[in-house]
KOLDOLUM-96809 format. One record per residue: x, z, y of N, C-alpha, C, O, CB in turn; residue in three letters; residue number from 0. Coordinates in nm, 3 decimals. Glycine has a CB too. Layout:
REM residues N
rec n.c1->X n.c3->Z n.c2->Y ca.c1->X ca.c3->Z ca.c2->Y c.c1->X c.c3->Z c.c2->Y o.c1->X o.c3->Z o.c2->Y cb.c1->X cb.c3->Z cb.c2->Y vexpa->ALA bagu->NUM;
...
END
This chain:
REM residues 74
rec n.c1->0.085 n.c3->-0.007 n.c2->-0.100 ca.c1->0.023 ca.c3->0.009 ca.c2->-0.017 c.c1->0.080 c.c3->0.003 c.c2->0.113 o.c1->0.157 o.c3->0.096 o.c2->0.138 cb.c1->-0.029 cb.c3->0.097 cb.c2->-0.044 vexpa->MET bagu->0;
rec n.c1->0.060 n.c3->-0.092 n.c2->0.214 ca.c1->0.116 ca.c3->-0.104 ca.c2->0.356 c.c1->0.103 c.c3->0.026 c.c2->0.430 o.c1->-0.005 o.c3->0.086 o.c2->0.421 cb.c1->0.043 cb.c3->-0.215 cb.c2->0.436 vexpa->LYS bagu->1;
rec n.c1->0.202 n.c3->0.077 n.c2->0.505 ca.c1->0.229 ca.c3->0.200 ca.c2->0.561 c.c1->0.095 c.c3->0.175 c.c2->0.662 o.c1->0.018 o.c3->0.270 o.c2->0.660 cb.c1->0.399 cb.c3->0.224 cb.c2->0.631 vexpa->PRO bagu->2;
rec n.c1->0.059 n.c3->0.074 n.c2->0.741 ca.c1->-0.031 ca.c3->0.070 ca.c2->0.823 c.c1->-0.172 c.c3->0.098 c.c2->0.782 o.c1->-0.255 o.c3->0.149 o.c2->0.858 cb.c1->-0.017 cb.c3->-0.038 cb.c2->0.873 vexpa->GLU bagu->3;
rec n.c1->-0.203 n.c3->0.052 n.c2->0.617 ca.c1->-0.323 ca.c3->0.045 ca.c2->0.579 c.c1->-0.324 c.c3->0.224 c.c2->0.532 o.c1->-0.415 o.c3->0.296 o.c2->0.574 cb.c1->-0.349 cb.c3->-0.089 cb.c2->0.457 vexpa->ASP bagu->4;
rec n.c1->-0.275 n.c3->0.250 n.c2->0.491 ca.c1->-0.247 ca.c3->0.412 ca.c2->0.466 c.c1->-0.284 c.c3->0.473 c.c2->0.571 o.c1->-0.382 o.c3->0.546 o.c2->0.555 cb.c1->-0.103 cb.c3->0.460 cb.c2->0.438 vexpa->LEU bagu->5;
rec n.c1->-0.216 n.c3->0.468 n.c2->0.730 ca.c1->-0.262 ca.c3->0.503 ca.c2->0.848 c.c1->-0.417 c.c3->0.505 c.c2->0.841 o.c1->-0.482 o.c3->0.607 o.c2->0.861 cb.c1->-0.206 cb.c3->0.413 cb.c2->0.949 vexpa->LEU bagu->6;
rec n.c1->-0.474 n.c3->0.376 n.c2->0.810 ca.c1->-0.620 ca.c3->0.328 ca.c2->0.829 c.c1->-0.711 c.c3->0.429 c.c2->0.761 o.c1->-0.800 o.c3->0.499 o.c2->0.809 cb.c1->-0.646 cb.c3->0.177 cb.c2->0.765 vexpa->LYS bagu->7;
rec n.c1->-0.663 n.c3->0.419 n.c2->0.626 ca.c1->-0.697 ca.c3->0.497 ca.c2->0.552 c.c1->-0.723 c.c3->0.676 c.c2->0.572 o.c1->-0.818 o.c3->0.750 o.c2->0.547 cb.c1->-0.616 cb.c3->0.459 cb.c2->0.475 vexpa->LEU bagu->8;
rec n.c1->-0.634 n.c3->0.689 n.c2->0.610 ca.c1->-0.638 ca.c3->0.828 ca.c2->0.656 c.c1->-0.723 c.c3->0.873 c.c2->0.772 o.c1->-0.795 o.c3->0.973 o.c2->0.772 cb.c1->-0.513 cb.c3->0.863 cb.c2->0.687 vexpa->GLN bagu->9;
rec n.c1->-0.706 n.c3->0.782 n.c2->0.878 ca.c1->-0.808 ca.c3->0.817 ca.c2->0.987 c.c1->-0.930 c.c3->0.810 c.c2->0.945 o.c1->-1.017 o.c3->0.885 o.c2->0.989 cb.c1->-0.804 cb.c3->0.739 cb.c2->1.101 vexpa->ASP bagu->10;
rec n.c1->-0.957 n.c3->0.710 n.c2->0.845 ca.c1->-1.097 ca.c3->0.689 ca.c2->0.814 c.c1->-1.165 c.c3->0.833 c.c2->0.697 o.c1->-1.276 o.c3->0.883 o.c2->0.709 cb.c1->-1.100 cb.c3->0.514 cb.c2->0.735 vexpa->ARG bagu->11;
rec n.c1->-1.086 n.c3->0.861 n.c2->0.617 ca.c1->-1.108 ca.c3->0.993 ca.c2->0.530 c.c1->-1.156 c.c3->1.089 c.c2->0.650 o.c1->-1.270 o.c3->1.132 o.c2->0.669 cb.c1->-0.954 cb.c3->1.056 cb.c2->0.442 vexpa->VAL bagu->12;
rec n.c1->-1.038 n.c3->1.111 n.c2->0.726 ca.c1->-1.043 ca.c3->1.218 ca.c2->0.807 c.c1->-1.197 c.c3->1.239 c.c2->0.904 o.c1->-1.268 o.c3->1.339 o.c2->0.920 cb.c1->-0.913 cb.c3->1.197 cb.c2->0.896 vexpa->GLU bagu->13;
rec n.c1->-1.210 n.c3->1.099 n.c2->0.957 ca.c1->-1.353 ca.c3->1.044 ca.c2->1.008 c.c1->-1.454 c.c3->1.137 c.c2->0.929 o.c1->-1.530 o.c3->1.228 o.c2->0.963 cb.c1->-1.381 cb.c3->0.867 cb.c2->0.969 vexpa->GLU bagu->14;
rec n.c1->-1.420 n.c3->1.068 n.c2->0.793 ca.c1->-1.564 ca.c3->1.083 ca.c2->0.705 c.c1->-1.599 c.c3->1.238 c.c2->0.666 o.c1->-1.713 o.c3->1.280 o.c2->0.645 cb.c1->-1.551 cb.c3->0.994 cb.c2->0.550 vexpa->MET bagu->15;
rec n.c1->-1.492 n.c3->1.305 n.c2->0.660 ca.c1->-1.522 ca.c3->1.427 ca.c2->0.641 c.c1->-1.548 c.c3->1.504 c.c2->0.764 o.c1->-1.599 o.c3->1.614 o.c2->0.745 cb.c1->-1.429 cb.c3->1.478 cb.c2->0.570 vexpa->ALA bagu->16;
rec n.c1->-1.522 n.c3->1.467 n.c2->0.895 ca.c1->-1.614 ca.c3->1.487 ca.c2->1.023 c.c1->-1.753 c.c3->1.465 c.c2->1.009 o.c1->-1.834 o.c3->1.557 o.c2->1.017 cb.c1->-1.576 cb.c3->1.398 cb.c2->1.131 vexpa->GLU bagu->17;
rec n.c1->-1.780 n.c3->1.364 n.c2->0.991 ca.c1->-1.947 ca.c3->1.323 ca.c2->0.951 c.c1->-2.001 c.c3->1.434 c.c2->0.886 o.c1->-2.092 o.c3->1.499 o.c2->0.937 cb.c1->-1.972 cb.c3->1.189 cb.c2->0.843 vexpa->GLU bagu->18;
rec n.c1->-1.934 n.c3->1.470 n.c2->0.739 ca.c1->-1.992 ca.c3->1.520 ca.c2->0.678 c.c1->-2.010 c.c3->1.659 c.c2->0.715 o.c1->-2.115 o.c3->1.720 o.c2->0.691 cb.c1->-1.955 cb.c3->1.493 cb.c2->0.583 vexpa->ILE bagu->19;
rec n.c1->-1.892 n.c3->1.720 n.c2->0.785 ca.c1->-1.941 ca.c3->1.828 ca.c2->0.865 c.c1->-2.024 c.c3->1.887 c.c2->0.917 o.c1->-2.065 o.c3->2.003 o.c2->0.912 cb.c1->-1.919 cb.c3->1.833 cb.c2->0.917 vexpa->ARG bagu->20;
rec n.c1->-2.070 n.c3->1.719 n.c2->1.018 ca.c1->-2.185 ca.c3->1.747 ca.c2->1.086 c.c1->-2.321 c.c3->1.744 c.c2->1.037 o.c1->-2.418 o.c3->1.806 o.c2->1.079 cb.c1->-2.182 cb.c3->1.679 cb.c2->1.174 vexpa->THR bagu->21;
rec n.c1->-2.310 n.c3->1.640 n.c2->0.919 ca.c1->-2.417 ca.c3->1.664 ca.c2->0.832 c.c1->-2.428 c.c3->1.799 c.c2->0.779 o.c1->-2.535 o.c3->1.852 o.c2->0.808 cb.c1->-2.410 cb.c3->1.577 cb.c2->0.728 vexpa->LEU bagu->22;
rec n.c1->-2.365 n.c3->1.856 n.c2->0.725 ca.c1->-2.405 ca.c3->2.007 ca.c2->0.647 c.c1->-2.440 c.c3->2.084 c.c2->0.771 o.c1->-2.548 o.c3->2.144 o.c2->0.773 cb.c1->-2.264 cb.c3->2.097 cb.c2->0.548 vexpa->TRP bagu->23;
rec n.c1->-2.355 n.c3->2.087 n.c2->0.881 ca.c1->-2.427 ca.c3->2.191 ca.c2->0.993 c.c1->-2.575 c.c3->2.136 c.c2->1.069 o.c1->-2.642 o.c3->2.212 o.c2->1.140 cb.c1->-2.306 cb.c3->2.213 cb.c2->1.129 vexpa->SER bagu->24;
rec n.c1->-2.604 n.c3->2.027 n.c2->1.047 ca.c1->-2.741 ca.c3->1.968 ca.c2->1.069 c.c1->-2.830 c.c3->1.981 c.c2->0.984 o.c1->-2.950 o.c3->1.968 o.c2->1.006 cb.c1->-2.744 cb.c3->1.847 cb.c2->1.086 vexpa->THR bagu->25;
rec n.c1->-2.772 n.c3->2.015 n.c2->0.861 ca.c1->-2.906 ca.c3->2.047 ca.c2->0.758 c.c1->-2.924 c.c3->2.162 c.c2->0.747 o.c1->-3.034 o.c3->2.209 o.c2->0.717 cb.c1->-2.905 cb.c3->2.007 cb.c2->0.619 vexpa->LEU bagu->26;
rec n.c1->-2.801 n.c3->2.242 n.c2->0.775 ca.c1->-2.857 ca.c3->2.411 ca.c2->0.792 c.c1->-2.925 c.c3->2.453 c.c2->0.899 o.c1->-3.010 o.c3->2.542 o.c2->0.907 cb.c1->-2.750 cb.c3->2.513 cb.c2->0.795 vexpa->GLU bagu->27;
rec n.c1->-2.879 n.c3->2.379 n.c2->0.986 ca.c1->-2.997 ca.c3->2.414 ca.c2->1.089 c.c1->-3.149 c.c3->2.360 c.c2->1.104 o.c1->-3.236 o.c3->2.415 o.c2->1.172 cb.c1->-2.947 cb.c3->2.383 cb.c2->1.208 vexpa->ALA bagu->28;
rec n.c1->-3.162 n.c3->2.249 n.c2->1.033 ca.c1->-3.292 ca.c3->2.216 ca.c2->0.990 c.c1->-3.329 c.c3->2.316 c.c2->0.883 o.c1->-3.439 o.c3->2.370 o.c2->0.893 cb.c1->-3.299 cb.c3->2.071 cb.c2->0.941 vexpa->VAL bagu->29;
rec n.c1->-3.249 n.c3->2.348 n.c2->0.781 ca.c1->-3.331 ca.c3->2.441 ca.c2->0.684 c.c1->-3.344 c.c3->2.573 c.c2->0.765 o.c1->-3.438 o.c3->2.646 o.c2->0.734 cb.c1->-3.251 cb.c3->2.469 cb.c2->0.528 vexpa->HIS bagu->30;
rec n.c1->-3.269 n.c3->2.610 n.c2->0.855 ca.c1->-3.297 ca.c3->2.781 ca.c2->0.901 c.c1->-3.441 c.c3->2.753 c.c2->1.000 o.c1->-3.536 o.c3->2.831 o.c2->1.004 cb.c1->-3.130 cb.c3->2.870 cb.c2->1.023 vexpa->ASP bagu->31;
rec n.c1->-3.431 n.c3->2.626 n.c2->1.076 ca.c1->-3.562 ca.c3->2.601 ca.c2->1.189 c.c1->-3.700 c.c3->2.602 c.c2->1.101 o.c1->-3.804 o.c3->2.657 o.c2->1.138 cb.c1->-3.549 cb.c3->2.428 cb.c2->1.280 vexpa->ALA bagu->32;
rec n.c1->-3.683 n.c3->2.531 n.c2->0.974 ca.c1->-3.794 ca.c3->2.532 ca.c2->0.867 c.c1->-3.840 c.c3->2.643 c.c2->0.785 o.c1->-3.940 o.c3->2.639 o.c2->0.713 cb.c1->-3.763 cb.c3->2.448 cb.c2->0.780 vexpa->MET bagu->33;
rec n.c1->-3.751 n.c3->2.757 n.c2->0.801 ca.c1->-3.792 ca.c3->2.878 ca.c2->0.771 c.c1->-3.857 c.c3->2.988 c.c2->0.870 o.c1->-3.897 o.c3->3.101 o.c2->0.840 cb.c1->-3.691 cb.c3->2.924 cb.c2->0.720 vexpa->ARG bagu->34;
rec n.c1->-3.857 n.c3->2.932 n.c2->0.979 ca.c1->-3.934 ca.c3->3.008 ca.c2->1.119 c.c1->-4.100 c.c3->3.017 c.c2->1.068 o.c1->-4.158 o.c3->2.938 o.c2->0.993 cb.c1->-3.918 cb.c3->2.888 cb.c2->1.296 vexpa->SER bagu->35;
rec n.c1->-4.155 n.c3->3.135 n.c2->1.131 ca.c1->-4.301 ca.c3->3.096 ca.c2->1.138 c.c1->-4.357 c.c3->2.990 c.c2->1.185 o.c1->-4.453 o.c3->2.929 o.c2->1.138 cb.c1->-4.360 cb.c3->3.169 cb.c2->1.193 vexpa->GLU bagu->36;
rec n.c1->-4.299 n.c3->2.967 n.c2->1.279 ca.c1->-4.381 ca.c3->2.827 ca.c2->1.357 c.c1->-4.340 c.c3->2.723 c.c2->1.298 o.c1->-4.350 o.c3->2.623 o.c2->1.369 cb.c1->-4.354 cb.c3->2.794 cb.c2->1.515 vexpa->LEU bagu->37;
rec n.c1->-4.278 n.c3->2.697 n.c2->1.147 ca.c1->-4.239 ca.c3->2.594 ca.c2->1.096 c.c1->-4.339 c.c3->2.478 c.c2->1.072 o.c1->-4.432 o.c3->2.507 o.c2->0.997 cb.c1->-4.184 cb.c3->2.632 cb.c2->0.993 vexpa->GLU bagu->38;
rec n.c1->-4.336 n.c3->2.332 n.c2->1.130 ca.c1->-4.403 ca.c3->2.248 ca.c2->1.070 c.c1->-4.308 c.c3->2.124 c.c2->1.021 o.c1->-4.228 o.c3->2.063 o.c2->1.091 cb.c1->-4.510 cb.c3->2.214 cb.c2->1.157 vexpa->ASP bagu->39;
rec n.c1->-4.342 n.c3->2.098 n.c2->0.862 ca.c1->-4.248 ca.c3->2.023 ca.c2->0.811 c.c1->-4.217 c.c3->1.865 c.c2->0.856 o.c1->-4.110 o.c3->1.803 o.c2->0.852 cb.c1->-4.277 cb.c3->2.033 cb.c2->0.685 vexpa->PRO bagu->40;
rec n.c1->-4.355 n.c3->1.821 n.c2->0.900 ca.c1->-4.345 ca.c3->1.712 ca.c2->0.997 c.c1->-4.288 c.c3->1.708 c.c2->1.089 o.c1->-4.252 o.c3->1.595 o.c2->1.122 cb.c1->-4.427 cb.c3->1.678 cb.c2->1.039 vexpa->VAL bagu->41;
rec n.c1->-4.253 n.c3->1.809 n.c2->1.171 ca.c1->-4.154 ca.c3->1.794 ca.c2->1.261 c.c1->-3.974 c.c3->1.738 c.c2->1.227 o.c1->-3.895 o.c3->1.673 o.c2->1.295 cb.c1->-4.163 cb.c3->1.930 cb.c2->1.314 vexpa->THR bagu->42;
rec n.c1->-3.967 n.c3->1.788 n.c2->1.117 ca.c1->-3.830 ca.c3->1.788 ca.c2->1.087 c.c1->-3.787 c.c3->1.624 c.c2->0.965 o.c1->-3.679 o.c3->1.588 o.c2->0.917 cb.c1->-3.806 cb.c3->1.968 cb.c2->1.004 vexpa->TYR bagu->43;
rec n.c1->-3.900 n.c3->1.576 n.c2->0.956 ca.c1->-3.943 ca.c3->1.446 ca.c2->0.876 c.c1->-3.801 c.c3->1.342 c.c2->0.904 o.c1->-3.706 o.c3->1.323 o.c2->0.829 cb.c1->-4.114 cb.c3->1.369 cb.c2->0.950 vexpa->ARG bagu->44;
rec n.c1->-3.819 n.c3->1.302 n.c2->1.000 ca.c1->-3.743 ca.c3->1.202 ca.c2->1.068 c.c1->-3.600 c.c3->1.210 c.c2->1.074 o.c1->-3.519 o.c3->1.119 o.c2->1.062 cb.c1->-3.783 cb.c3->1.194 cb.c2->1.191 vexpa->ASP bagu->45;
rec n.c1->-3.575 n.c3->1.369 n.c2->1.099 ca.c1->-3.446 ca.c3->1.436 ca.c2->1.109 c.c1->-3.369 c.c3->1.421 c.c2->0.939 o.c1->-3.260 o.c3->1.371 o.c2->0.912 cb.c1->-3.478 cb.c3->1.615 cb.c2->1.165 vexpa->ALA bagu->46;
rec n.c1->-3.453 n.c3->1.471 n.c2->0.862 ca.c1->-3.437 ca.c3->1.508 ca.c2->0.718 c.c1->-3.422 c.c3->1.353 c.c2->0.683 o.c1->-3.329 o.c3->1.351 o.c2->0.603 cb.c1->-3.573 cb.c3->1.605 cb.c2->0.637 vexpa->ILE bagu->47;
rec n.c1->-3.465 n.c3->1.225 n.c2->0.701 ca.c1->-3.489 ca.c3->1.093 ca.c2->0.688 c.c1->-3.337 c.c3->1.040 c.c2->0.714 o.c1->-3.258 o.c3->1.002 o.c2->0.628 cb.c1->-3.609 cb.c3->1.038 cb.c2->0.790 vexpa->HIS bagu->48;
rec n.c1->-3.315 n.c3->1.047 n.c2->0.865 ca.c1->-3.176 ca.c3->1.032 ca.c2->0.924 c.c1->-3.083 c.c3->1.055 c.c2->0.889 o.c1->-2.990 o.c3->0.979 o.c2->0.915 cb.c1->-3.153 cb.c3->1.073 cb.c2->1.003 vexpa->GLY bagu->49;
rec n.c1->-3.059 n.c3->1.189 n.c2->0.799 ca.c1->-2.956 ca.c3->1.279 ca.c2->0.758 c.c1->-2.930 c.c3->1.183 c.c2->0.622 o.c1->-2.831 o.c3->1.116 o.c2->0.590 cb.c1->-3.006 cb.c3->1.457 cb.c2->0.737 vexpa->LEU bagu->50;
rec n.c1->-3.054 n.c3->1.202 n.c2->0.556 ca.c1->-3.027 ca.c3->1.112 ca.c2->0.415 c.c1->-2.970 c.c3->0.989 c.c2->0.435 o.c1->-2.873 o.c3->0.975 o.c2->0.361 cb.c1->-3.154 cb.c3->1.077 cb.c2->0.333 vexpa->SER bagu->51;
rec n.c1->-2.987 n.c3->0.913 n.c2->0.490 ca.c1->-2.945 ca.c3->0.779 ca.c2->0.532 c.c1->-2.817 c.c3->0.780 c.c2->0.574 o.c1->-2.749 o.c3->0.683 o.c2->0.539 cb.c1->-3.024 cb.c3->0.724 cb.c2->0.633 vexpa->ARG bagu->52;
rec n.c1->-2.766 n.c3->0.864 n.c2->0.640 ca.c1->-2.604 ca.c3->0.911 ca.c2->0.680 c.c1->-2.524 c.c3->0.957 c.c2->0.556 o.c1->-2.403 o.c3->0.937 o.c2->0.546 cb.c1->-2.601 cb.c3->1.049 cb.c2->0.792 vexpa->GLN bagu->53;
rec n.c1->-2.593 n.c3->1.017 n.c2->0.468 ca.c1->-2.520 ca.c3->1.049 ca.c2->0.374 c.c1->-2.515 c.c3->0.934 c.c2->0.246 o.c1->-2.410 o.c3->0.909 o.c2->0.189 cb.c1->-2.569 cb.c3->1.181 cb.c2->0.340 vexpa->ALA bagu->54;
rec n.c1->-2.640 n.c3->0.871 n.c2->0.211 ca.c1->-2.617 ca.c3->0.732 ca.c2->0.181 c.c1->-2.480 c.c3->0.649 c.c2->0.218 o.c1->-2.396 o.c3->0.636 o.c2->0.129 cb.c1->-2.722 cb.c3->0.669 cb.c2->0.242 vexpa->TYR bagu->55;
rec n.c1->-2.462 n.c3->0.606 n.c2->0.316 ca.c1->-2.379 ca.c3->0.541 ca.c2->0.386 c.c1->-2.243 c.c3->0.601 c.c2->0.365 o.c1->-2.152 o.c3->0.519 o.c2->0.355 cb.c1->-2.422 cb.c3->0.537 cb.c2->0.518 vexpa->GLN bagu->56;
rec n.c1->-2.206 n.c3->0.744 n.c2->0.354 ca.c1->-2.086 ca.c3->0.784 ca.c2->0.361 c.c1->-2.058 c.c3->0.742 c.c2->0.181 o.c1->-1.975 o.c3->0.668 o.c2->0.127 cb.c1->-2.073 cb.c3->0.955 cb.c2->0.428 vexpa->LEU bagu->57;
rec n.c1->-2.160 n.c3->0.820 n.c2->0.132 ca.c1->-2.163 ca.c3->0.766 ca.c2->-0.050 c.c1->-2.116 c.c3->0.621 c.c2->-0.047 o.c1->-1.999 o.c3->0.608 o.c2->-0.085 cb.c1->-2.343 cb.c3->0.764 cb.c2->-0.137 vexpa->LYS bagu->58;
rec n.c1->-2.172 n.c3->0.520 n.c2->-0.015 ca.c1->-2.125 ca.c3->0.372 ca.c2->-0.021 c.c1->-1.980 c.c3->0.358 c.c2->0.045 o.c1->-1.886 o.c3->0.312 o.c2->-0.020 cb.c1->-2.234 cb.c3->0.272 cb.c2->0.062 vexpa->GLU bagu->59;
rec n.c1->-1.970 n.c3->0.394 n.c2->0.159 ca.c1->-1.831 ca.c3->0.374 ca.c2->0.208 c.c1->-1.721 c.c3->0.471 c.c2->0.119 o.c1->-1.607 o.c3->0.424 o.c2->0.130 cb.c1->-1.830 cb.c3->0.414 cb.c2->0.374 vexpa->GLU bagu->60;
rec n.c1->-1.726 n.c3->0.575 n.c2->0.047 ca.c1->-1.660 ca.c3->0.642 ca.c2->-0.033 c.c1->-1.642 c.c3->0.573 c.c2->-0.124 o.c1->-1.523 o.c3->0.575 o.c2->-0.157 cb.c1->-1.701 cb.c3->0.743 cb.c2->-0.062 vexpa->ALA bagu->61;
rec n.c1->-1.715 n.c3->0.497 n.c2->-0.198 ca.c1->-1.721 ca.c3->0.411 ca.c2->-0.325 c.c1->-1.640 c.c3->0.284 c.c2->-0.311 o.c1->-1.565 o.c3->0.244 o.c2->-0.400 cb.c1->-1.869 cb.c3->0.372 cb.c2->-0.360 vexpa->SER bagu->62;
rec n.c1->-1.662 n.c3->0.212 n.c2->-0.180 ca.c1->-1.643 ca.c3->0.091 ca.c2->-0.170 c.c1->-1.445 c.c3->0.146 c.c2->-0.141 o.c1->-1.358 o.c3->0.066 o.c2->-0.177 cb.c1->-1.762 cb.c3->0.000 cb.c2->-0.034 vexpa->LEU bagu->63;
rec n.c1->-1.407 n.c3->0.270 n.c2->-0.083 ca.c1->-1.235 ca.c3->0.301 ca.c2->-0.048 c.c1->-1.193 c.c3->0.307 c.c2->-0.165 o.c1->-1.083 o.c3->0.266 o.c2->-0.201 cb.c1->-1.182 cb.c3->0.442 cb.c2->0.034 vexpa->LEU bagu->64;
rec n.c1->-1.296 n.c3->0.370 n.c2->-0.253 ca.c1->-1.207 ca.c3->0.407 ca.c2->-0.435 c.c1->-1.173 c.c3->0.267 c.c2->-0.507 o.c1->-1.076 o.c3->0.234 o.c2->-0.575 cb.c1->-1.339 cb.c3->0.508 cb.c2->-0.579 vexpa->LEU bagu->65;
rec n.c1->-1.277 n.c3->0.204 n.c2->-0.474 ca.c1->-1.265 ca.c3->0.045 ca.c2->-0.563 c.c1->-1.166 c.c3->0.021 c.c2->-0.449 o.c1->-1.072 o.c3->-0.036 o.c2->-0.504 cb.c1->-1.429 cb.c3->-0.091 cb.c2->-0.585 vexpa->ASP bagu->66;
rec n.c1->-1.140 n.c3->0.033 n.c2->-0.335 ca.c1->-0.991 ca.c3->-0.050 ca.c2->-0.277 c.c1->-0.908 c.c3->0.015 c.c2->-0.316 o.c1->-0.811 o.c3->-0.052 o.c2->-0.351 cb.c1->-0.954 cb.c3->-0.070 cb.c2->-0.126 vexpa->TRP bagu->67;
rec n.c1->-0.892 n.c3->0.198 n.c2->-0.339 ca.c1->-0.774 ca.c3->0.219 ca.c2->-0.381 c.c1->-0.725 c.c3->0.160 c.c2->-0.539 o.c1->-0.616 o.c3->0.116 o.c2->-0.574 cb.c1->-0.767 cb.c3->0.359 cb.c2->-0.366 vexpa->LEU bagu->68;
rec n.c1->-0.826 n.c3->0.175 n.c2->-0.601 ca.c1->-0.795 ca.c3->0.160 ca.c2->-0.749 c.c1->-0.789 c.c3->-0.018 c.c2->-0.781 o.c1->-0.754 o.c3->-0.055 o.c2->-0.892 cb.c1->-0.931 cb.c3->0.247 cb.c2->-0.846 vexpa->ASN bagu->69;
rec n.c1->-0.816 n.c3->-0.089 n.c2->-0.704 ca.c1->-0.740 ca.c3->-0.229 ca.c2->-0.671 c.c1->-0.626 c.c3->-0.248 c.c2->-0.669 o.c1->-0.561 o.c3->-0.326 o.c2->-0.738 cb.c1->-0.757 cb.c3->-0.277 cb.c2->-0.567 vexpa->GLN bagu->70;
rec n.c1->-0.564 n.c3->-0.122 n.c2->-0.529 ca.c1->-0.448 ca.c3->-0.159 ca.c2->-0.527 c.c1->-0.321 c.c3->-0.104 c.c2->-0.600 o.c1->-0.206 o.c3->-0.122 o.c2->-0.561 cb.c1->-0.436 cb.c3->-0.159 cb.c2->-0.422 vexpa->ASP bagu->71;
rec n.c1->-0.351 n.c3->-0.044 n.c2->-0.694 ca.c1->-0.319 ca.c3->0.036 ca.c2->-0.807 c.c1->-0.245 c.c3->-0.027 c.c2->-0.904 o.c1->-0.133 o.c3->-0.009 o.c2->-0.951 cb.c1->-0.428 cb.c3->0.086 cb.c2->-0.865 vexpa->GLU bagu->72;
rec n.c1->-0.403 n.c3->-0.164 n.c2->-0.937 ca.c1->-0.366 ca.c3->-0.225 ca.c2->-1.063 c.c1->-0.240 c.c3->-0.368 c.c2->-0.991 o.c1->-0.185 o.c3->-0.446 o.c2->-1.069 cb.c1->-0.544 cb.c3->-0.291 cb.c2->-1.158 vexpa->GLY bagu->73;
END
């Protein structure tokens, strides 16, 4: 692997880790809000859907990165 490719990969993995931390934090906030006495699940439906889509996109990107790394080894 070229050094510049390795740096790009490292940068993207760090960005993905930050996105995952943000997802986790947001899900924790939604969870806490839904536990309140005044919770209304409809209020959180769009937030949960958006977080789900973001998690799926991260999963897909991670899969592509792993495929790319495995090809580079072979």
